[in-house]
C-alpha positions, 0 to 999 in steps of 0.5 A: 304841562296839565296845569298849563292846559288848565290855565289856558282853559280857565282864561279862554275867551278873554275871561281874564279881561272880564271885570267880574273875574278880575274883581273876584280874584282881587277881592278874595286876595284882599279879604285874605290880606285884611284877615291876616293883617287884622290879626297882626294889627290886634297884636299891635304889630308893625305890619297890619291891615293895610300892609297885608291887604296891599301885599295880597292884592299886589301879588295877585295882580302881578300874577294875573298880568302874565295869564292868557287872556290878560293881553299877554298873548302867547301859548299857554306854556309861555304864559305858564313859564312867565307866571312862574318867573313872576311868582318867584320874583314876587316871593323873593322880593317880598323877603325884603319887606318882611326883613324890615319888620324883624327887629333885634335888640341892642344886644342881639339876644332877642328877635322880634317880627318873625311871625309878622314877617312870615305872615307877610310872606304867607299872605303873598303866597295866598295872593298869588293863589287867588291871582291864579284863580286857585280859590280853593287852595287860597281859601284853605291856605287862609284858613290854616294860617289864620289858625296858626296865627290865632291859636299858635300863642295859646298853644306855645303857652299850653306847652310851656306850662306842661313842660315847665318852661318859662318863656316870660322870663326876660332880662332888662336888656332883652326888653324892646 
């Protein structure tokens, strides 16, 4: 209930109709998508800058459509419930896009694309946060996810060296 009141207060006086507010939310989502997509592109992954940016912008816009002050004129509680349904639909639907980047080799022994699929899903959540006007949450999530993507491989390699586990060993049949 408190969230419904804060959402209504944030969107009072048609604030969601102001081009600056809409532009700020979309721009933050786009920047987050571009930064996360750039990481995937630099690692030569199938979903890069454009895919991640589109996912973030689309999820932000989808959430903004049902916020009070955007033409969806109902009570704050009804708008919050509608927003919740939109978020659920967006997060479930994005799973199909993520599934498209997951590849199994011919024998099914190696799976590729899980990190990219997860980054697409996480980009959606960040887009939703910015779309709802939760700038601090979106920014902190962007930093955390960016750190995980940039430092994750290095940490995995360091741990493999420490415990003596060789992650580079592959059979010919496991190579993509």
